[in-house]
C-alpha positions as CSV (number, residue, x, y, z in Angstrom):
1,M,2.6,-32.4,27.1
2,S,1.8,-33.0,30.7
3,K,-1.9,-34.3,31.0
4,A,-2.5,-31.5,33.9
5,K,-3.4,-29.3,31.3
6,K,-6.5,-29.1,29.6
7,Y,-7.0,-28.3,26.1
8,D,-9.8,-28.5,23.2
9,F,-8.1,-30.2,20.2
10,S,-4.6,-31.2,18.7
11,G,-3.4,-32.2,15.7
12,Y,-0.1,-31.6,13.8
13,A,0.5,-27.8,13.1
14,T,2.9,-29.1,10.1
15,K,4.7,-32.1,9.6
16,N,8.6,-32.6,8.3
17,N,9.5,-33.7,4.6
18,L,6.1,-32.8,2.7
19,K,6.2,-30.6,0.0
20,C,3.7,-27.5,1.2
21,S,1.8,-26.3,-1.7
22,D,4.3,-22.9,-2.3
23,G,7.1,-25.7,-2.9
24,R,8.9,-25.2,-0.1
25,T,9.7,-28.1,2.3
26,I,9.7,-28.1,6.1
27,R,12.6,-30.4,7.4
28,K,13.0,-32.2,11.0
29,D,13.6,-29.7,13.6
30,A,13.2,-26.3,11.6
31,F,11.4,-25.5,14.6
32,I,13.0,-26.8,17.5
33,D,13.3,-23.7,19.0
34,N,9.4,-23.6,19.7
35,D,9.4,-27.1,21.6
36,G,7.0,-26.4,24.7
37,Q,6.2,-22.4,23.6
38,T,2.8,-21.6,23.9
39,V,2.0,-19.1,20.5
40,P,-1.8,-17.0,19.9
41,L,-4.5,-19.4,18.1
42,V,-5.8,-17.0,15.1
43,W,-8.1,-17.2,12.5
44,Q,-7.2,-17.8,9.1
45,H,-3.7,-15.5,10.1
46,L,-5.7,-12.0,10.1
47,H,-4.1,-10.0,12.7
48,D,-6.3,-6.6,12.1
49,D,-9.0,-7.1,15.2
50,P,-8.2,-8.8,18.1
51,G,-11.0,-10.5,18.3
52,N,-9.6,-12.7,15.0
53,V,-7.8,-14.2,18.2
54,L,-9.1,-17.4,19.3
55,G,-7.1,-18.9,21.7
56,H,-3.6,-20.2,22.4
57,A,-1.4,-23.3,21.2
58,I,1.0,-25.1,23.1
59,L,3.8,-26.5,20.5
60,E,5.3,-29.9,20.5
61,N,8.8,-30.5,18.4
62,R,8.6,-34.2,17.2
63,E,10.5,-36.4,15.1
64,D,7.9,-36.4,12.0
65,G,6.7,-32.7,12.7
66,V,5.5,-29.9,15.5
67,Y,2.6,-31.6,16.7
68,T,0.2,-28.8,18.8
69,Y,-2.4,-28.7,21.6
70,C,-5.0,-25.7,21.3
71,S,-7.1,-24.3,23.5
72,F,-10.3,-22.0,23.0
73,N,-11.2,-18.7,25.1
74,D,-14.4,-17.7,26.1
75,S,-14.9,-15.0,23.1
76,P,-17.9,-15.3,21.1
77,A,-15.4,-15.9,18.2
78,G,-13.2,-18.4,20.3
79,Q,-16.4,-20.5,20.9
80,N,-17.8,-20.1,17.4
81,A,-14.5,-21.6,16.1
82,K,-14.6,-24.6,18.9
83,L,-18.1,-25.5,17.4
84,L,-17.1,-25.6,13.7
85,V,-13.9,-27.8,14.9
86,E,-16.4,-29.5,16.8
87,H,-18.7,-30.0,13.7
88,G,-15.4,-31.2,11.4
89,D,-16.7,-27.8,9.7
90,I,-12.6,-26.9,9.8
91,V,-9.9,-29.5,9.6
92,S,-6.8,-27.7,8.5
93,L,-3.9,-25.7,10.8
94,S,-1.6,-23.3,9.6
95,I,1.4,-21.8,10.9
96,Y,3.0,-17.7,10.7
97,A,6.6,-18.1,11.2
98,N,9.7,-15.9,10.9
99,K,13.9,-15.8,10.8
100,L,13.5,-18.6,8.7
101,L,16.6,-20.0,7.1
102,Q,16.4,-21.9,3.9
103,K,18.9,-23.8,1.6
104,G,17.3,-24.4,-2.1
105,A,13.5,-25.1,-0.9
106,D,14.1,-26.7,2.3
107,V,13.3,-24.7,5.2
108,L,16.3,-25.6,8.2
109,H,15.4,-23.0,11.0
110,G,12.7,-21.0,11.5
111,A,10.3,-19.8,14.8
112,I,6.8,-19.7,15.1
113,R,4.8,-17.0,15.9
114,E,0.6,-17.9,15.6
115,V,-0.9,-21.2,14.3
116,S,-4.2,-20.6,12.6
117,L,-7.3,-22.0,11.9
118,V,-7.8,-22.2,8.3
119,L,-10.1,-23.3,5.7
120,S,-7.2,-25.2,3.5
121,G,-4.1,-25.8,4.8
122,A,-0.9,-25.2,2.7
123,N,0.8,-28.0,4.3
124,P,-0.5,-31.7,3.3
125,G,0.3,-32.6,7.1
126,A,-1.3,-30.4,8.7
127,M,-4.8,-31.7,9.5
128,I,-6.8,-31.7,12.7
129,D,-6.5,-35.7,14.1
130,N,-7.6,-35.5,18.3
131,L,-10.2,-34.0,19.0
132,I,-11.2,-33.1,23.2
133,I,-13.8,-30.1,23.6
134,Q,-13.5,-28.9,27.0
135,H,-12.6,-25.5,28.5
136,G,-8.9,-24.4,29.1
137,D,-7.8,-23.7,32.0
138,D,-4.7,-21.4,31.6
139,S,-3.5,-18.9,28.5
140,E,-0.2,-18.0,27.3
141,S,1.6,-15.1,25.8
142,E,4.1,-13.5,24.2
143,D,5.1,-10.3,22.5
144,L,4.1,-10.4,18.9
145,T,5.9,-6.9,17.6
146,E,8.0,-8.1,14.9
147,A,6.9,-8.7,11.6
148,I,6.0,-12.3,10.8
149,I,5.3,-14.4,7.3
150,Y,3.0,-17.0,7.0
151,T,3.7,-21.0,6.0
152,G,-0.4,-20.9,5.1
153,E,-2.7,-20.8,2.3
154,E,-0.3,-18.3,0.3
155,L,3.1,-17.8,1.5
156,S,4.1,-14.4,0.6
157,H,7.8,-14.4,-1.4
158,S,8.0,-10.1,-0.6
159,E,8.3,-11.3,3.3
160,L,10.4,-14.4,3.2
161,K,13.8,-13.5,4.3
162,H,16.0,-16.3,2.5
163,A,19.6,-17.5,3.7
164,D,21.6,-14.7,2.1
165,R,19.6,-12.0,4.4
166,Q,19.6,-13.7,7.5
167,F,23.0,-14.2,7.5
168,Q,23.4,-10.2,7.5
169,Q,20.8,-9.7,10.6
170,S,20.2,-13.7,12.3
171,E,18.6,-13.4,15.4
172,D,19.3,-9.7,15.6
173,K,23.3,-9.9,15.6
174,T,25.7,-8.6,13.2
175,V,28.0,-10.5,10.7
176,G,31.0,-10.0,12.8
177,E,28.7,-11.2,16.3
178,V,27.8,-14.5,14.4
179,F,30.8,-15.3,13.1
180,D,33.0,-14.9,16.4
181,T,30.8,-17.6,17.7
182,F,32.1,-20.1,15.4
183,S,35.0,-22.3,16.4
184,T,37.9,-22.4,14.0
185,E,36.6,-25.6,13.0
186,Q,34.1,-24.3,11.5
187,K,35.0,-21.3,10.3
188,D,37.2,-23.7,7.8
189,V,34.4,-25.4,7.0
190,V,32.6,-22.2,5.6
191,Y,35.5,-21.7,3.7
192,A,35.7,-25.0,2.1
193,M,31.9,-24.4,1.6
194,L,32.5,-21.3,-0.3
195,A,34.8,-23.1,-2.3
196,H,32.9,-25.7,-2.9
197,A,29.7,-24.0,-4.5
198,L,32.8,-22.8,-7.4
199,N,31.9,-26.3,-8.7
200,Q,35.5,-26.2,-10.7
201,D,38.3,-29.0,-10.7
202,E,41.1,-28.7,-8.3
203,D,43.3,-29.9,-10.7
204,E,41.9,-27.7,-13.9
205,N,41.4,-24.7,-12.4
206,E,44.2,-24.3,-9.7
207,D,46.8,-21.9,-11.6
208,E,43.7,-20.9,-13.1
209,N,42.9,-18.9,-10.0
210,E,46.1,-18.5,-7.7
211,D,45.7,-14.4,-8.6
212,E,42.0,-14.1,-8.7
213,T,40.9,-11.9,-5.6
214,V,37.2,-12.9,-3.8
215,Q,35.9,-10.4,-6.2
216,D,36.9,-12.0,-9.3
217,V,36.0,-15.3,-8.4
218,F,32.2,-13.8,-6.6
219,D,31.7,-12.6,-10.1
220,T,31.8,-15.5,-11.9
221,L,29.1,-17.1,-10.4
222,S,25.4,-17.5,-11.7
223,E,22.8,-16.1,-9.4
224,K,21.6,-19.9,-8.8
225,Q,25.5,-20.4,-7.5
226,K,25.5,-17.8,-5.7
227,N,22.3,-18.9,-4.0
228,V,23.7,-22.0,-2.5
229,V,26.8,-20.0,-0.8
230,Y,24.0,-18.2,1.0
231,A,22.3,-21.7,2.1
232,M,25.5,-23.0,3.2
233,L,26.8,-20.1,5.3
234,A,23.3,-20.6,6.4
235,Q,23.9,-24.1,7.2
236,A,27.0,-23.3,9.3
237,L,25.1,-21.5,11.7
238,E,22.9,-24.9,12.6
239,G,25.6,-26.1,14.8
240,D,28.9,-28.7,15.5
241,E,26.8,-31.9,14.8
242,E,25.3,-30.5,11.2
243,D,29.2,-28.9,10.3
244,E,30.2,-32.4,10.7
245,K,27.7,-33.7,8.6
246,V,28.7,-31.2,5.8
247,K,32.6,-31.7,6.1
248,H,32.4,-35.0,5.9
249,A,30.2,-35.1,2.8
250,Y,32.7,-32.6,1.1
251,N,35.5,-34.9,2.2
252,E,33.8,-38.3,1.1
253,G,33.1,-36.8,-2.1
254,G,36.9,-35.7,-3.0
255,K,36.1,-31.7,-2.7
256,V,38.2,-31.1,-0.2
257,M,39.7,-27.2,-0.6
258,K,43.1,-27.1,-1.2
259,R,43.8,-23.8,-0.7
260,N,41.9,-21.2,1.1
261,I,40.3,-18.1,-1.5
262,F,40.6,-15.9,2.0
263,D,44.4,-16.5,2.7
264,N,47.1,-16.6,0.8
265,S,49.4,-16.9,3.1
266,Q,50.9,-19.5,1.7
267,E,53.0,-16.7,-0.7
268,E,53.3,-13.3,-0.9
269,T,50.1,-11.1,-0.1
270,Q,49.4,-9.5,-3.6
271,A,47.3,-6.3,-4.1
272,N,42.9,-6.7,-4.5
273,T,43.5,-9.6,-2.4
274,L,41.2,-10.4,0.9
275,T,43.5,-12.2,3.6
276,H,41.8,-13.8,6.4
277,A,43.5,-12.1,8.7
278,Q,42.0,-9.5,7.0
279,F,38.7,-10.4,6.6
280,G,38.5,-11.0,10.3
281,E,39.8,-7.4,11.1
282,I,37.0,-6.3,9.0
283,L,34.4,-8.8,11.1
284,A,36.3,-7.3,14.2
285,D,35.5,-3.4,12.5
286,A,31.4,-4.5,12.3
287,Q,31.5,-5.9,15.5
288,K,31.9,-1.9,16.6
289,C,30.0,-0.2,13.8
290,G,27.2,-2.9,14.1
291,S,27.2,-3.1,10.3
292,F,28.7,-5.6,8.2
293,R,28.1,-3.1,5.0
294,E,29.5,-0.3,6.7
295,S,32.5,-1.8,8.1
296,F,33.4,-3.2,4.4
297,L,33.1,0.1,2.7
298,A,35.4,1.4,5.2
299,H,38.1,-1.2,4.5
300,I,37.7,-0.7,0.1
301,E,40.6,1.7,0.0
302,T,42.7,-0.2,2.8
303,Y,42.1,-3.1,0.9
304,G,42.0,-2.4,-3.1
305,I,37.7,-4.2,-2.9
306,E,35.5,-1.8,-5.4
307,N,32.1,-2.6,-6.7
308,I,31.5,-4.0,-3.1
309,D,27.5,-3.4,-3.5
310,F,27.8,-6.6,-5.7
311,L,28.6,-8.9,-2.5
312,L,25.5,-6.9,-0.5
313,P,22.3,-8.5,-0.6
314,D,19.8,-6.0,-2.5
315,A,17.0,-4.0,-0.6
316,K,13.5,-5.6,-1.3
317,T,10.3,-3.7,-1.4
318,V,8.0,-3.7,1.4
319,T,4.8,-2.7,-0.9
320,P,3.8,-4.4,-3.9
321,N,3.1,-1.0,-5.6
322,P,5.0,2.0,-5.0
323,E,2.9,4.3,-2.9
324,L,1.0,7.0,-4.7
325,I,2.0,10.7,-2.9
326,Q,-1.4,12.4,-3.4
327,R,-4.1,14.6,-2.6
328,N,-7.1,12.6,-0.8
329,V,-9.6,11.8,-3.9
330,E,-12.5,10.4,-1.6
331,W,-14.9,13.0,-2.9
332,V,-14.0,12.5,-6.8
333,D,-16.1,9.4,-6.6
334,G,-19.2,11.4,-5.5
335,V,-18.6,14.3,-7.7
336,I,-18.1,11.9,-10.5
337,T,-21.3,9.8,-10.0
338,G,-23.3,12.0,-7.9
339,T,-23.7,14.2,-11.7
340,T,-26.4,13.6,-14.6
341,H,-24.7,11.7,-17.2
342,S,-26.3,12.6,-20.7
343,P,-25.9,10.0,-24.0
344,F,-25.2,13.0,-25.9
345,S,-22.2,15.4,-25.7
346,R,-23.8,19.3,-26.8
347,I,-26.4,20.2,-23.5
348,K,-28.7,22.4,-24.3
349,S,-30.7,24.3,-21.3
350,T,-33.7,26.1,-21.3
351,A,-35.6,28.2,-18.6
352,A,-38.5,30.4,-18.2
353,D,-37.7,33.6,-16.0
354,L,-41.6,33.7,-14.1
355,T,-40.0,36.2,-11.6
356,A,-40.0,38.9,-13.8
357,E,-42.8,41.8,-13.4
358,T,-44.2,41.0,-16.7
359,A,-44.8,37.6,-15.6
360,R,-47.1,38.6,-13.0
361,A,-50.9,37.8,-13.2
362,L,-52.8,41.2,-13.7
363,G,-55.9,42.6,-11.9
364,Y,-58.9,43.5,-14.7
365,V,-60.6,46.6,-14.9
366,K,-64.5,46.7,-16.2
367,G,-64.2,48.2,-20.1
368,A,-60.2,48.1,-19.5
369,L,-57.9,45.8,-22.3
370,K,-56.4,42.3,-21.1
371,K,-52.5,42.8,-21.4
372,E,-51.0,39.6,-22.6
373,E,-48.2,37.8,-20.0
374,V,-44.4,37.9,-20.9
375,I,-42.5,35.0,-19.9
376,S,-38.7,35.7,-21.4
377,L,-37.3,32.5,-22.2
378,L,-33.2,32.0,-21.5
379,K,-31.1,29.0,-23.8
380,R,-27.5,28.0,-23.0
381,V,-24.8,25.3,-24.9
382,T,-22.3,23.5,-24.1
383,T,-20.2,21.8,-26.6
384,P,-18.2,19.0,-25.3
385,T,-14.1,18.9,-25.0
386,T,-11.2,16.5,-24.6
387,I,-9.5,15.6,-21.3
388,Y,-6.5,12.9,-21.5
389,K,-3.6,11.2,-19.8
390,K,-1.0,9.8,-21.9
391,Q,2.3,7.6,-20.8
392,K,4.7,5.7,-21.8
393,L,6.9,2.9,-21.4
394,D,10.5,1.4,-22.6
395,R,9.3,-2.4,-23.4
396,D,12.7,-3.3,-21.9
397,D,11.4,-1.5,-18.6
398,I,8.9,-4.0,-18.5
399,I,10.1,-6.8,-18.9
400,D,13.3,-5.8,-16.4
401,I,10.5,-4.8,-13.8
402,T,9.6,-8.0,-12.0
403,D,8.1,-6.4,-8.6
404,L,5.3,-5.5,-9.4
405,D,2.7,-5.6,-13.0
406,V,4.0,-2.1,-13.7
407,V,1.5,-1.8,-16.8
408,A,-1.9,-2.5,-15.0
409,W,-0.1,0.0,-12.1
410,L,0.2,2.9,-14.5
411,K,-3.4,2.3,-16.0
412,A,-4.9,2.5,-12.7
413,E,-3.1,5.5,-11.9
414,M,-4.0,7.5,-15.3
415,R,-7.4,6.6,-14.3
416,V,-7.2,7.8,-10.7
417,M,-5.6,11.5,-12.3
418,L,-8.4,11.5,-15.1
419,D,-11.2,11.2,-13.1
420,E,-9.7,13.8,-10.1
421,E,-9.0,16.3,-12.9
422,L,-12.2,15.9,-14.4
423,A,-14.3,16.4,-10.6
424,R,-11.8,19.4,-10.3
425,A,-13.4,21.1,-13.4
426,I,-16.7,20.5,-12.6
427,L,-16.7,22.0,-9.2
428,V,-13.5,24.7,-9.4
429,G,-12.1,24.3,-12.6
430,D,-8.5,22.6,-13.7
431,G,-6.8,26.0,-11.8
432,R,-4.5,26.1,-14.8
433,D,-4.0,29.9,-16.3
434,A,-6.0,30.7,-19.8
435,E,-3.4,31.1,-21.8
436,S,-2.3,27.5,-21.1
437,A,-2.4,25.3,-24.1
438,D,-3.5,22.2,-21.2
439,K,-6.3,24.4,-19.5
440,I,-9.8,22.5,-20.0
441,D,-11.7,24.6,-21.4
442,N,-14.3,26.5,-18.6
443,A,-17.3,27.2,-21.9
444,C,-16.9,23.1,-22.2
445,I,-17.1,22.5,-18.7
446,R,-18.5,24.8,-16.9
447,P,-17.1,25.3,-13.2
448,I,-19.5,25.4,-10.8
449,Y,-17.6,28.1,-8.3
450,T,-17.4,30.7,-11.2
451,D,-20.8,29.9,-13.3
452,A,-23.0,32.9,-13.6
453,D,-25.2,34.3,-11.3
454,M,-28.2,32.8,-13.1
455,Y,-27.0,29.0,-12.0
456,A,-24.6,29.5,-9.4
457,H,-26.1,31.8,-6.9
458,Q,-23.1,34.4,-5.4
459,V,-22.9,34.7,-1.4
460,V,-20.2,37.2,-0.5
461,I,-19.3,37.6,3.2
462,P,-17.2,40.7,4.6
463,A,-13.7,40.0,5.8
464,A,-14.2,40.5,9.2
465,Y,-17.1,37.5,9.6
466,D,-15.4,34.6,12.0
467,P,-16.8,31.4,11.5
468,D,-19.5,31.2,13.6
469,E,-21.0,34.4,11.7
470,I,-20.1,32.6,8.1
471,I,-22.4,29.9,9.2
472,D,-25.2,32.5,9.9
473,E,-25.1,33.2,6.2
474,I,-24.9,30.2,4.5
475,V,-28.1,29.1,6.5
476,R,-29.4,32.9,5.3
477,A,-28.8,31.8,1.9
478,R,-30.1,28.7,2.1
479,K,-33.1,30.8,0.6
480,N,-31.9,31.1,-2.5
481,Y,-30.9,27.4,-3.6
482,K,-33.8,26.2,-5.8
483,G,-32.1,22.8,-6.8
484,S,-33.2,19.6,-6.7
485,G,-34.2,17.7,-3.0
486,S,-31.0,19.1,-0.4
487,P,-27.9,20.0,-1.6
488,N,-24.4,18.9,-0.2
489,L,-21.7,21.6,1.2
490,Y,-18.4,21.0,-0.3
491,I,-15.5,22.9,1.8
492,D,-12.0,22.8,2.3
493,S,-10.5,21.2,5.4
494,D,-9.3,24.6,7.1
495,S,-12.6,26.3,6.9
496,L,-14.6,22.8,7.8
497,T,-12.1,22.4,10.5
498,D,-12.8,26.3,11.9
499,M,-16.7,25.5,12.2
500,L,-16.1,22.4,14.1
501,L,-13.7,23.9,16.4
502,L,-16.2,26.6,17.4
503,K,-17.3,26.8,20.8
504,D,-19.8,28.3,23.6
505,T,-19.0,30.7,26.8
506,V,-18.1,27.3,28.8
507,G,-15.5,26.4,26.3
508,R,-18.1,23.6,25.2
509,K,-18.1,22.8,21.4
510,L,-21.0,23.9,19.3
511,Y,-20.6,21.0,17.0
512,P,-19.5,17.3,18.5
513,T,-19.7,16.0,15.1
514,I,-19.9,16.7,11.1
515,N,-23.5,15.6,11.3
516,E,-24.6,18.0,13.9
517,L,-23.1,20.9,11.6
518,A,-25.0,19.8,8.4
519,T,-27.8,20.0,10.0
520,T,-27.5,23.4,11.5
521,L,-26.2,24.6,7.5
522,R,-29.4,22.2,6.1
523,V,-27.1,20.2,3.8
524,A,-27.6,16.9,3.5
525,K,-23.6,15.8,3.7
526,I,-20.2,18.0,4.1
527,V,-17.8,16.9,1.9
528,E,-13.9,18.1,2.1
529,V,-12.5,19.4,-1.0
530,P,-8.8,19.3,-1.1
531,V,-8.5,21.4,-4.2
532,M,-10.8,23.7,-3.0
533,E,-7.9,25.1,-1.2
534,N,-6.6,28.8,-1.7
535,Q,-9.0,29.5,-4.5
536,T,-9.5,32.8,-4.8
537,R,-11.1,35.5,-7.7
538,T,-11.6,38.8,-8.3
539,F,-14.7,40.7,-8.3
540,T,-16.6,43.9,-8.3
541,V,-18.2,44.8,-5.1
542,D,-20.3,48.0,-4.5
543,G,-18.3,49.3,-7.5
544,Q,-14.4,48.1,-6.3
545,P,-12.1,45.5,-6.7
546,E,-12.1,42.9,-4.4
547,T,-10.0,39.7,-4.1
548,L,-12.4,36.7,-3.0
549,K,-12.0,33.5,-1.3
550,L,-13.7,30.0,-1.7
551,K,-15.2,29.1,0.9
552,A,-18.2,26.8,0.6
553,I,-20.4,25.3,-2.6
554,L,-24.1,23.9,-1.6
555,V,-25.7,21.8,-5.1
556,N,-26.7,18.9,-5.8
557,L,-24.9,17.4,-8.6
558,K,-27.8,16.0,-10.1
559,D,-28.8,19.1,-10.9
560,Y,-25.3,19.0,-13.5
561,T,-25.5,17.1,-16.4
562,V,-22.1,15.5,-18.1
563,G,-22.8,14.3,-21.8
564,A,-20.9,12.5,-23.9
565,D,-22.0,10.6,-26.9
566,K,-21.6,6.8,-28.3
567,G,-17.6,6.4,-28.0
568,G,-16.5,9.6,-26.4
569,A,-16.6,8.0,-22.5
570,I,-13.2,6.9,-20.8
571,N,-11.6,4.6,-23.5
572,M,-8.1,3.7,-23.2
573,F,-6.2,3.2,-26.3
574,D,-2.8,1.1,-26.1
575,D,-0.3,1.3,-29.2
576,F,3.3,-0.2,-29.9
577,D,6.4,2.1,-31.7
578,I,8.0,-0.1,-33.1
579,D,10.9,2.3,-33.9
580,Y,11.3,3.5,-30.3
581,N,10.4,-0.4,-28.9
582,Q,7.7,1.8,-26.4
583,Y,4.2,1.0,-25.9
584,K,2.0,4.3,-25.7
585,Y,-1.1,4.4,-23.3
586,L,-3.9,6.8,-23.6
587,L,-6.9,7.3,-21.7
588,E,-9.0,10.2,-23.0
589,T,-12.6,10.9,-23.0
590,R,-15.0,13.8,-24.7
591,C,-17.4,15.3,-23.1
592,S,-19.3,18.3,-21.9
593,G,-20.7,19.7,-18.7
594,A,-22.6,22.3,-16.6
595,L,-25.5,23.3,-14.6
596,T,-29.1,23.1,-16.2
597,R,-31.0,24.3,-13.8
598,P,-31.0,27.7,-12.6
599,K,-30.5,28.8,-9.1
600,S,-29.2,25.2,-8.5
601,A,-25.7,26.1,-6.6
602,I,-24.8,28.7,-3.9
603,V,-21.2,29.9,-4.3
604,V,-20.0,31.1,-1.0
605,E,-16.8,33.6,-0.9
606,Q,-15.5,35.8,1.5
607,I,-13.7,39.4,1.1
608,T,-9.6,38.6,1.8
609,G,-9.2,42.5,2.6
610,E,-6.0,42.2,0.4
């Protein structure tokens, strides 16, 4: 490094021939292409915030590893990290790298994309050993748009591209393009290495293998042997010097290939074999179409190669768990936790009607009879019902699925769906037909949407009203709310959007934020509920049957009680069916639910005009 350049500290980003905590060993000159390059200096490999970039690092390839000279920027994070390094609180470095070529556990080649200050490094040689506290005068940057991997505290195996993956797209080239860069001697080395990977005795197996095709030979390899072939092919890309070393090693060990398994030119070419010339034709075709796979598939009928997928690398998932296609469930937790929970599953609510004429205080006339007050008492009892989710998995599938913990993932999915179903039943009902055997009984989990007018006051809006007039009607209806505190407004996304898009005569939005709209509606919070979309029911209005569409529900869920006896709360049950070799899982709750306070909700509906 030039002495003219200033830096704040230096140290080894990684050292050669030292085993990292993930089991890999970085070999000499693995990152020689990074020599002299400038990469970002980052905190703990965090890339979700530009504020985590602390400065930059200049890389220097050495005999014993990659040394780096690091400079902090003037950002608060950079200066804070500078103090931590100066004080000796942070002493470890780590790297992100991609485009790795690997042989076994040895990393032979890669590209460092950034250097990070970390609390604990994976490579035992990555420690800061030279501290120079001063400001950096200049910095460099490079485009970091491609995916990266790291060799820090934990190495992500899902991101690491081994030799069999990199051979197909090395440095963004097709296999044909890479193979054409080989000399004849280099190509022979590749063939020799492939033959050596079979680990067969020449004299003993020569006659036996004469009529075997490439596919036949390749299918005899174990997974470990196939990985050896991939690693050797990757090693052939390292250059002439490495090729010579490999070639001499095979010659000295007496493992010189006696017959080129790709080329049967010494004898008559037979069916179901791939000659050297045919292989070259496939590579040339791959250059034109840009895909080695497509080129092979196009020549299946010509060369008689079946099941070519056996020779091509398997696809790898990019996420640890399958992505769920589901509705927005952010509202669910608020509904479940917002309700009042009772330790008894049979809920009884009583109310005294003081609005009746007979409950009023009376005036007295001298000599007249004093009349008693008459109070009407009302009672409602809600009994529990069972809600469940059931799944099963074959034991063979559980063992064979190694990409994720399928049981834990399945149980998490069951809980999410059970919670959503319970929250849906509380607000609007489960939506199933009354005749359905799977319907959640409305008499046990009473939906606020269809509850009796004594508990949920109904507001019907004419069909011609626009969103601005609907807001006015909701504000007017607020006087009928007799529930606890200030209610929340639960609404579907389309209705909320119509309200937020309202503008005045000069084009300015009437409600720039949801909070301003909530203030106008006199509610504590507005909650979007996807399952409220397209909820309709038939109701008699002024003696005529009308189709009403649900627009909003105002309620403080503190007035909605969910009851469950001991043992009736949400429970998970596991069972193994020995006859069918299956694991079965049941997630179940037995509970009741109902509004327990009169006029504690307002249900706003609009006539559809249909």
